[in-house]
KOLVOMI-963936 format. One record per atom (N, C-alpha, C, O): residue in three letters; chain; atom name; x, y, z. Coordinates in steps of 0.1 Angstrom, whole numbers, always signed. Atoms other than C-alpha are relative to their C-alpha. Layout:
<pamis>
[pami 'ala', 'A', 'CA', [X, Y, Z]]
...
</pamis>
This chain:
<pamis>
[pami 'met', 'A', 'N', [+11, +8, +4]]
[pami 'met', 'A', 'CA', [+1599, +1501, +1472]]
[pami 'met', 'A', 'C', [+2, -5, -15]]
[pami 'met', 'A', 'O', [-3, -15, -19]]
[pami 'lys', 'A', 'N', [-2, +3, +14]]
[pami 'lys', 'A', 'CA', [+1610, +1501, +1435]]
[pami 'lys', 'A', 'C', [+8, -13, -1]]
[pami 'lys', 'A', 'O', [+7, -20, -11]]
[pami 'lys', 'A', 'N', [-8, +12, +1]]
[pami 'lys', 'A', 'CA', [+1635, +1473, +1443]]
[pami 'lys', 'A', 'C', [-8, -12, +0]]
[pami 'lys', 'A', 'O', [-5, -22, -6]]
[pami 'ile', 'A', 'N', [+9, +11, +0]]
[pami 'ile', 'A', 'CA', [+1607, +1450, +1451]]
[pami 'ile', 'A', 'C', [-7, -2, -13]]
[pami 'ile', 'A', 'O', [-9, -14, -18]]
[pami 'tyr', 'A', 'N', [+6, +1, +14]]
[pami 'tyr', 'A', 'CA', [+1591, +1458, +1417]]
[pami 'tyr', 'A', 'C', [+10, -6, -10]]
[pami 'tyr', 'A', 'O', [+6, -14, -18]]
[pami 'ile', 'A', 'N', [-11, +5, +8]]
[pami 'ile', 'A', 'CA', [+1624, +1451, +1400]]
[pami 'ile', 'A', 'C', [+2, -15, +2]]
[pami 'ile', 'A', 'O', [+4, -23, -7]]
[pami 'ser', 'A', 'N', [-1, +14, -3]]
[pami 'ser', 'A', 'CA', [+1626, +1418, +1418]]
[pami 'ser', 'A', 'C', [-12, -8, -6]]
[pami 'ser', 'A', 'O', [-9, -19, -11]]
[pami 'gly', 'A', 'N', [+11, +7, +6]]
[pami 'gly', 'A', 'CA', [+1591, +1408, +1407]]
[pami 'gly', 'A', 'C', [+1, -1, -15]]
[pami 'gly', 'A', 'O', [-2, -12, -20]]
[pami 'ile', 'A', 'N', [-2, +0, +15]]
[pami 'ile', 'A', 'CA', [+1599, +1417, +1371]]
[pami 'ile', 'A', 'C', [+11, -11, -3]]
[pami 'ile', 'A', 'O', [+10, -18, -13]]
[pami 'ser', 'A', 'N', [-11, +10, +3]]
[pami 'ser', 'A', 'CA', [+1631, +1396, +1373]]
[pami 'ser', 'A', 'C', [-5, -14, +2]]
[pami 'ser', 'A', 'O', [-1, -23, -6]]
[pami 'phe', 'A', 'N', [+6, +14, -2]]
[pami 'phe', 'A', 'CA', [+1612, +1366, +1387]]
[pami 'phe', 'A', 'C', [-9, -3, -11]]
[pami 'phe', 'A', 'O', [-10, -15, -15]]
[pami 'leu', 'A', 'N', [+9, +3, +12]]
[pami 'leu', 'A', 'CA', [+1587, +1370, +1359]]
[pami 'leu', 'A', 'C', [+8, -4, -12]]
[pami 'leu', 'A', 'O', [+4, -13, -19]]
[pami 'val', 'A', 'N', [-8, +3, +11]]
[pami 'val', 'A', 'CA', [+1614, +1370, +1333]]
[pami 'val', 'A', 'C', [+6, -14, +2]]
[pami 'val', 'A', 'O', [+7, -22, -8]]
[pami 'phe', 'A', 'N', [-5, +14, -3]]
[pami 'phe', 'A', 'CA', [+1629, +1339, +1350]]
[pami 'phe', 'A', 'C', [-10, -10, -3]]
[pami 'phe', 'A', 'O', [-7, -20, -10]]
[pami 'ala', 'A', 'N', [+10, +10, +2]]
[pami 'ala', 'A', 'CA', [+1596, +1321, +1349]]
[pami 'ala', 'A', 'C', [-3, -2, -15]]
[pami 'ala', 'A', 'O', [-5, -13, -19]]
[pami 'ile', 'A', 'N', [+4, +1, +14]]
[pami 'ile', 'A', 'CA', [+1589, +1329, +1313]]
[pami 'ile', 'A', 'C', [+11, -7, -8]]
[pami 'ile', 'A', 'O', [+9, -16, -16]]
[pami 'val', 'A', 'N', [-11, +6, +8]]
[pami 'val', 'A', 'CA', [+1624, +1320, +1300]]
[pami 'val', 'A', 'C', [+2, -15, +4]]
[pami 'val', 'A', 'O', [+5, -23, -4]]
[pami 'phe', 'A', 'N', [-1, +14, -5]]
[pami 'phe', 'A', 'CA', [+1625, +1288, +1322]]
[pami 'phe', 'A', 'C', [-10, -8, -6]]
[pami 'phe', 'A', 'O', [-7, -20, -11]]
[pami 'ser', 'A', 'N', [+11, +8, +6]]
[pami 'ser', 'A', 'CA', [+1592, +1276, +1309]]
[pami 'ser', 'A', 'C', [+2, +0, -15]]
[pami 'ser', 'A', 'O', [-2, -10, -21]]
[pami 'ala', 'A', 'N', [-2, +0, +15]]
[pami 'ala', 'A', 'CA', [+1601, +1286, +1273]]
[pami 'ala', 'A', 'C', [+10, -11, -4]]
[pami 'ala', 'A', 'O', [+9, -17, -14]]
[pami 'lys', 'A', 'N', [-10, +11, +3]]
[pami 'lys', 'A', 'CA', [+1631, +1262, +1275]]
[pami 'lys', 'A', 'C', [-7, -13, +0]]
[pami 'lys', 'A', 'O', [-5, -21, -10]]
[pami 'tyr', 'A', 'N', [+7, +13, +0]]
[pami 'tyr', 'A', 'CA', [+1608, +1233, +1284]]
[pami 'tyr', 'A', 'C', [-10, -1, -10]]
[pami 'tyr', 'A', 'O', [-13, -12, -16]]
[pami 'ile', 'A', 'N', [+10, +0, +10]]
[pami 'ile', 'A', 'CA', [+1581, +1243, +1261]]
[pami 'ile', 'A', 'C', [+6, -2, -14]]
[pami 'ile', 'A', 'O', [+1, -10, -22]]
[pami 'ser', 'A', 'N', [-7, +2, +13]]
[pami 'ser', 'A', 'CA', [+1605, +1245, +1231]]
[pami 'ser', 'A', 'C', [+5, -14, -1]]
[pami 'ser', 'A', 'O', [+5, -20, -12]]
[pami 'ala', 'A', 'N', [-4, +14, +1]]
[pami 'ala', 'A', 'CA', [+1619, +1211, +1240]]
[pami 'ala', 'A', 'C', [-11, -9, -2]]
[pami 'ala', 'A', 'O', [-10, -19, -10]]
[pami 'ser', 'A', 'N', [+12, +8, +2]]
[pami 'ser', 'A', 'CA', [+1584, +1197, +1241]]
[pami 'ser', 'A', 'C', [-5, +1, -14]]
[pami 'ser', 'A', 'O', [-9, -9, -20]]
[pami 'ile', 'A', 'N', [+4, -2, +14]]
[pami 'ile', 'A', 'CA', [+1576, +1212, +1207]]
[pami 'ile', 'A', 'C', [+9, -7, -9]]
[pami 'ile', 'A', 'O', [+5, -13, -19]]
[pami 'leu', 'A', 'N', [-10, +8, +9]]
[pami 'leu', 'A', 'CA', [+1608, +1197, +1192]]
[pami 'leu', 'A', 'C', [-3, -15, +1]]
[pami 'leu', 'A', 'O', [+0, -22, -9]]
[pami 'leu', 'A', 'N', [+3, +14, -1]]
[pami 'leu', 'A', 'CA', [+1597, +1163, +1205]]
[pami 'leu', 'A', 'C', [-14, -4, -3]]
[pami 'leu', 'A', 'O', [-18, -15, -1]]
[pami 'ala', 'A', 'N', [+14, +3, +2]]
[pami 'ala', 'A', 'CA', [+1561, +1166, +1195]]
[pami 'ala', 'A', 'C', [-3, -11, -10]]
[pami 'ala', 'A', 'O', [-12, -19, -8]]
[pami 'lys', 'A', 'N', [+2, +10, +10]]
[pami 'lys', 'A', 'CA', [+1563, +1144, +1165]]
[pami 'lys', 'A', 'C', [+8, -13, +1]]
[pami 'lys', 'A', 'O', [+9, -21, -8]]
[pami 'ser', 'A', 'N', [-8, +11, -2]]
[pami 'ser', 'A', 'CA', [+1586, +1119, +1180]]
[pami 'ser', 'A', 'C', [-9, -13, +3]]
[pami 'ser', 'A', 'O', [-19, -11, +10]]
[pami 'asp', 'A', 'N', [+8, +12, -3]]
[pami 'asp', 'A', 'CA', [+1573, +1083, +1181]]
[pami 'asp', 'A', 'C', [+3, -6, +14]]
[pami 'asp', 'A', 'O', [-7, -10, +20]]
[pami 'ser', 'A', 'N', [-3, +5, -14]]
[pami 'ser', 'A', 'CA', [+1591, +1073, +1213]]
[pami 'ser', 'A', 'C', [+6, +12, +8]]
[pami 'ser', 'A', 'O', [+15, +19, +4]]
[pami 'leu', 'A', 'N', [-5, -10, -9]]
[pami 'leu', 'A', 'CA', [+1597, +1096, +1242]]
[pami 'leu', 'A', 'C', [+8, -7, +11]]
[pami 'leu', 'A', 'O', [+3, -16, +18]]
[pami 'ser', 'A', 'N', [-8, +5, -11]]
[pami 'ser', 'A', 'CA', [+1625, +1089, +1266]]
[pami 'ser', 'A', 'C', [+7, +12, +7]]
[pami 'ser', 'A', 'O', [+8, +22, +2]]
[pami 'val', 'A', 'N', [-7, -10, -7]]
[pami 'val', 'A', 'CA', [+1644, +1108, +1292]]
[pami 'val', 'A', 'C', [+13, +4, -7]]
[pami 'val', 'A', 'O', [+17, +16, -7]]
[pami 'asp', 'A', 'N', [-12, -3, +7]]
[pami 'asp', 'A', 'CA', [+1676, +1105, +1272]]
[pami 'asp', 'A', 'C', [-2, +9, -12]]
[pami 'asp', 'A', 'O', [+5, +18, -15]]
[pami 'met', 'A', 'N', [+4, -8, +12]]
[pami 'met', 'A', 'CA', [+1659, +1120, +1241]]
[pami 'met', 'A', 'C', [-3, +14, +5]]
[pami 'met', 'A', 'O', [+1, +24, -2]]
[pami 'phe', 'A', 'N', [+3, -14, -5]]
[pami 'phe', 'A', 'CA', [+1646, +1149, +1262]]
[pami 'phe', 'A', 'C', [+12, +7, +4]]
[pami 'phe', 'A', 'O', [+13, +19, +1]]
[pami 'arg', 'A', 'N', [-13, -7, -3]]
[pami 'arg', 'A', 'CA', [+1681, +1156, +1275]]
[pami 'arg', 'A', 'C', [+8, +4, -12]]
[pami 'arg', 'A', 'O', [+14, +14, -12]]
[pami 'asp', 'A', 'N', [-7, -4, +13]]
[pami 'asp', 'A', 'CA', [+1695, +1155, +1240]]
[pami 'asp', 'A', 'C', [-6, +12, -6]]
[pami 'asp', 'A', 'O', [+2, +20, -13]]
[pami 'val', 'A', 'N', [+6, -12, +6]]
[pami 'val', 'A', 'CA', [+1670, +1181, +1229]]
[pami 'val', 'A', 'C', [+5, +12, +8]]
[pami 'val', 'A', 'O', [+6, +23, +1]]
[pami 'phe', 'A', 'N', [-6, -12, -7]]
[pami 'phe', 'A', 'CA', [+1683, +1204, +1257]]
[pami 'phe', 'A', 'C', [+14, +4, -5]]
[pami 'phe', 'A', 'O', [+17, +16, -4]]
[pami 'asp', 'A', 'N', [-13, -4, +6]]
[pami 'asp', 'A', 'CA', [+1717, +1202, +1241]]
[pami 'asp', 'A', 'C', [-1, +8, -13]]
[pami 'asp', 'A', 'O', [+7, +16, -16]]
[pami 'val', 'A', 'N', [+3, -7, +12]]
[pami 'val', 'A', 'CA', [+1702, +1215, +1209]]
[pami 'val', 'A', 'C', [-4, +15, +3]]
[pami 'val', 'A', 'O', [-1, +24, -4]]
[pami 'leu', 'A', 'N', [+4, -13, -4]]
[pami 'leu', 'A', 'CA', [+1687, +1245, +1227]]
[pami 'leu', 'A', 'C', [+12, +9, +3]]
[pami 'leu', 'A', 'O', [+22, +4, +9]]
[pami 'pro', 'A', 'N', [-11, -9, -3]]
[pami 'pro', 'A', 'CA', [+1709, +1276, +1230]]
[pami 'pro', 'A', 'C', [+3, +1, +15]]
[pami 'pro', 'A', 'O', [-6, +2, +23]]
[pami 'leu', 'A', 'N', [-4, -1, -14]]
[pami 'leu', 'A', 'CA', [+1729, +1280, +1262]]
[pami 'leu', 'A', 'C', [-4, +14, +5]]
[pami 'leu', 'A', 'O', [-5, +16, +18]]
[pami 'glu', 'A', 'N', [+4, -14, -4]]
[pami 'glu', 'A', 'CA', [+1718, +1317, +1263]]
[pami 'glu', 'A', 'C', [-13, -1, +8]]
[pami 'glu', 'A', 'O', [-14, +8, +17]]
[pami 'leu', 'A', 'N', [+12, +1, -8]]
[pami 'leu', 'A', 'CA', [+1684, +1306, +1276]]
[pami 'leu', 'A', 'C', [+3, -3, +15]]
[pami 'leu', 'A', 'O', [-3, +3, +24]]
[pami 'thr', 'A', 'N', [-4, +4, -13]]
[pami 'thr', 'A', 'CA', [+1700, +1290, +1306]]
[pami 'thr', 'A', 'C', [+7, +12, +7]]
[pami 'thr', 'A', 'O', [+4, +14, +19]]
[pami 'ile', 'A', 'N', [-8, -12, -6]]
[pami 'ile', 'A', 'CA', [+1723, +1320, +1312]]
[pami 'ile', 'A', 'C', [-10, +11, +4]]
[pami 'ile', 'A', 'O', [-9, +17, +15]]
[pami 'ile', 'A', 'N', [+9, -10, -3]]
[pami 'ile', 'A', 'CA', [+1694, +1344, +1310]]
[pami 'ile', 'A', 'C', [-9, -3, +12]]
[pami 'ile', 'A', 'O', [-11, +6, +20]]
[pami 'tyr', 'A', 'N', [+9, +3, -12]]
[pami 'tyr', 'A', 'CA', [+1671, +1326, +1335]]
[pami 'tyr', 'A', 'C', [+8, -1, +13]]
[pami 'tyr', 'A', 'O', [+3, +2, +23]]
[pami 'ile', 'A', 'N', [-8, +0, -12]]
[pami 'ile', 'A', 'CA', [+1700, +1321, +1359]]
[pami 'ile', 'A', 'C', [+3, +14, +5]]
[pami 'ile', 'A', 'O', [+2, +17, +17]]
[pami 'ile', 'A', 'N', [-3, -14, -4]]
[pami 'ile', 'A', 'CA', [+1709, +1358, +1358]]
[pami 'ile', 'A', 'C', [-12, +7, +5]]
[pami 'ile', 'A', 'O', [-11, +14, +15]]
[pami 'ser', 'A', 'N', [+13, -7, -5]]
[pami 'ser', 'A', 'CA', [+1673, +1369, +1362]]
[pami 'ser', 'A', 'C', [-4, -5, +13]]
[pami 'ser', 'A', 'O', [-9, +2, +21]]
[pami 'phe', 'A', 'N', [+4, +5, -13]]
[pami 'phe', 'A', 'CA', [+1668, +1346, +1391]]
[pami 'phe', 'A', 'C', [+9, +6, +11]]
[pami 'phe', 'A', 'O', [+5, +10, +22]]
[pami 'ile', 'A', 'N', [-10, -6, -10]]
[pami 'ile', 'A', 'CA', [+1700, +1359, +1409]]
[pami 'ile', 'A', 'C', [-4, +15, +2]]
[pami 'ile', 'A', 'O', [-4, +20, +13]]
[pami 'val', 'A', 'N', [+3, -14, -1]]
[pami 'val', 'A', 'CA', [+1690, +1395, +1401]]
[pami 'val', 'A', 'C', [-13, +2, +8]]
[pami 'val', 'A', 'O', [-14, +11, +17]]
[pami 'gly', 'A', 'N', [+12, +0, -8]]
[pami 'gly', 'A', 'CA', [+1655, +1388, +1415]]
[pami 'gly', 'A', 'C', [+2, -2, +15]]
[pami 'gly', 'A', 'O', [-4, +5, +23]]
[pami 'ile', 'A', 'N', [-3, +3, -14]]
[pami 'ile', 'A', 'CA', [+1669, +1374, +1447]]
[pami 'ile', 'A', 'C', [+7, +12, +7]]
[pami 'ile', 'A', 'O', [+3, +16, +18]]
[pami 'val', 'A', 'N', [-7, -11, -5]]
[pami 'val', 'A', 'CA', [+1693, +1403, +1452]]
[pami 'val', 'A', 'C', [-9, +12, +2]]
[pami 'val', 'A', 'O', [-8, +18, +13]]
[pami 'phe', 'A', 'N', [+9, -12, -2]]
[pami 'phe', 'A', 'CA', [+1667, +1430, +1446]]
[pami 'phe', 'A', 'C', [-11, -3, +10]]
[pami 'phe', 'A', 'O', [-16, +6, +16]]
[pami 'leu', 'A', 'N', [+10, +4, -10]]
[pami 'leu', 'A', 'CA', [+1642, +1411, +1468]]
[pami 'leu', 'A', 'C', [+6, +3, +14]]
[pami 'leu', 'A', 'O', [+0, +9, +23]]
[pami 'ile', 'A', 'N', [-7, -2, -13]]
[pami 'ile', 'A', 'CA', [+1667, +1412, +1497]]
[pami 'ile', 'A', 'C', [+2, +15, +2]]
[pami 'ile', 'A', 'O', [+0, +20, +13]]
[pami 'leu', 'A', 'N', [-2, -14, -1]]
[pami 'leu', 'A', 'CA', [+1676, +1448, +1490]]
[pami 'leu', 'A', 'C', [-13, +8, +3]]
[pami 'leu', 'A', 'O', [-14, +17, +11]]
[pami 'gly', 'A', 'N', [+13, -6, -2]]
[pami 'gly', 'A', 'CA', [+1639, +1457, +1489]]
[pami 'gly', 'A', 'C', [-5, -2, +14]]
[pami 'gly', 'A', 'O', [-11, +7, +20]]
[pami 'ile', 'A', 'N', [+5, +3, -14]]
[pami 'ile', 'A', 'CA', [+1631, +1440, +1522]]
[pami 'ile', 'A', 'C', [+8, +8, +10]]
[pami 'ile', 'A', 'O', [+3, +14, +19]]
[pami 'lys', 'A', 'N', [-9, -8, -9]]
[pami 'lys', 'A', 'CA', [+1661, +1458, +1538]]
[pami 'lys', 'A', 'C', [-5, +14, +0]]
[pami 'lys', 'A', 'O', [-5, +21, +10]]
[pami 'glu', 'A', 'N', [+5, -14, +2]]
[pami 'glu', 'A', 'CA', [+1649, +1491, +1524]]
[pami 'glu', 'A', 'C', [-13, +3, +7]]
[pami 'glu', 'A', 'O', [-15, +13, +13]]
[pami 'lys', 'A', 'N', [+13, -1, -6]]
[pami 'lys', 'A', 'CA', [+1614, +1485, +1536]]
[pami 'lys', 'A', 'C', [+1, +0, +16]]
[pami 'lys', 'A', 'O', [-6, +8, +22]]
[pami 'gln', 'A', 'N', [-3, +0, -14]]
[pami 'gln', 'A', 'CA', [+1627, +1477, +1571]]
[pami 'gln', 'A', 'C', [+6, +13, +5]]
[pami 'gln', 'A', 'O', [+3, +18, +16]]
[pami 'leu', 'A', 'N', [-7, -13, -4]]
[pami 'leu', 'A', 'CA', [+1648, +1509, +1572]]
[pami 'leu', 'A', 'C', [-10, +11, +0]]
[pami 'leu', 'A', 'O', [-9, +21, +7]]
[pami 'asp', 'A', 'N', [+10, -10, +1]]
[pami 'asp', 'A', 'CA', [+1618, +1530, +1562]]
[pami 'asp', 'A', 'C', [-10, +0, +12]]
[pami 'asp', 'A', 'O', [-16, +11, +16]]
[pami 'lys', 'A', 'N', [+9, +0, -12]]
[pami 'lys', 'A', 'CA', [+1598, +1519, +1593]]
[pami 'lys', 'A', 'C', [+6, +6, +12]]
[pami 'lys', 'A', 'O', [-1, +6, +22]]
</pamis>
């Protein structure tokens, strides 16, 4: 059952870091006079790659532990 909790925490970290990436891009563009898709993409290049790596890893860990938790729960029955 603890694997399900670890999965939930991993998905929570994923959601926080994923939204932090978009929030920080929006904050960087807050005082811009013109907003375009190209400018928004350029801001993502400024943001560190570690954010993307962290949320991808936490998403994968969340999926793995969710699957393991479901299998463990089925074996307990």
